[in-house]
N, C-alpha and C positions, 0 to 999 in steps of 0.2 A: 352684502358686497356690492360694491361700485363696479360698474360695466366694465370697466377697465382690468380689474380683477379679474373677472368672470372669464375674459377673452384674453384673458392673459393664462388663466386655468383651461382653456381647452386647446391653448397649442400655438395661440398667435405669437409671430417674431416679429411683428413692426406696428407703426402706429396706423398705419393704414387699416388694418384690420378692425379698428373699433367706427373707422366711417366705413367699412363694409356690413358689420353687424348693425349698425345703426339705419342702414339701407334695406337689408333685409328686413330688420322690423317694423320698419315706415311701410313697407309694401303690404308684409301680413297683417298690420294693424287696417291698413284701406282693403284689402280683398278678405280677410276671414274675420272682422270686428268683431261681430255675433259671438261666431263660435270662439275666438280669444276671450271674450268675457264667461263663458262657462267655464274656462281652464283656470282664470285669474285668479278669482275668490276662494275656491277648495286650493290651491298652490298658497295663498298668503299663511293661512295656519300652519301649513307643513313648512316652510321656510322661517317660520318666529319657533317651529319646536326648533326642528335642525340647529338653528342658531343660538338657542336656549340651552341645547345639549352641548354642543361646541363651548359653549363659553362659561360653562359648568367642572369648576375643579373641585374638587373633594380636599387638595390641599390648603386650598384658599378657603374652604370651608373651616376647617380647623383650625388654619392659622387666625381666622375672625373669633372662633371658639374659643381660642386661648388669648385674645386680648383683653377681654374683661365684659363686664354683666351688659353695660350700655352698648355694646357692639353685639351681642349674643341676643338682646331684648330686640335692637332694631331688626337682624337680618331674620329671628323667629316670624316677628310680628308680620314683617312685609311678604316672609313667605307663604305664611297661612291664608293672608289677606290675599291674594294673588289667585290661590287657589278657590276663595270665597264672592269673590265682587270683581268687577273690572278692572282691568291693569291699570289705568291710569290712576281709580282711585284706590289701588293698592299702594302704588308708589307714592301716591301723595301722602296719604299717611303714614308709609315709612317714613317718607322726609319728615314730616311733623313729629311723629315720635322719636328720631334720632335728634333733632332738635332741642325739644322739650327735655328730654334726658340728660343731652349734654349742658344746656343749662343748669339745670338741676345740679349735675354731679360737678359743674364748676363754681356755682353759688356754695357748695355745701364746704369748698375748700378755702375760703376766708378765715382766718383766724383774726381773734383784737388780742394787739399789743399795746400794753400799757409803758407810755413814754415817762420818763421822769426829768428832771432837767435838772443838772449839776452844774453849781458855777466851777469852772475850771481857770484857773490862771493863764493869762496870755504867756505865750513862750517869750523869752527873750534871745535876741539873737547874739551870739559869743562874737565878738571883736578878735579880728584875724591880727 
């Protein structure tokens, strides 16, 4: 979330609220910087879990599941890898799997058509 949306969610009504929030944050960092360091690191995973839980929509998962095999494979691979390896590697692997499967799917759609040449008489214009 951006700072503006956080301040707005807290009940701000004017743009001056962002300035006041920034001033309060600056004073807290200057006066209590060491203590804030202990709060920030545990709060980050909690924020990631919250964002992940809010963005998960079961209807979107069902829609992807019904779309096709390539999408299901990509989604499943990315999900499993996010549980097993660091997030950046899981996402990179998910993008890689998606690209490889897309290229494979598109390359299987080609078909070879034989062209035959026939002689046709040129059309003649009618006189009016």
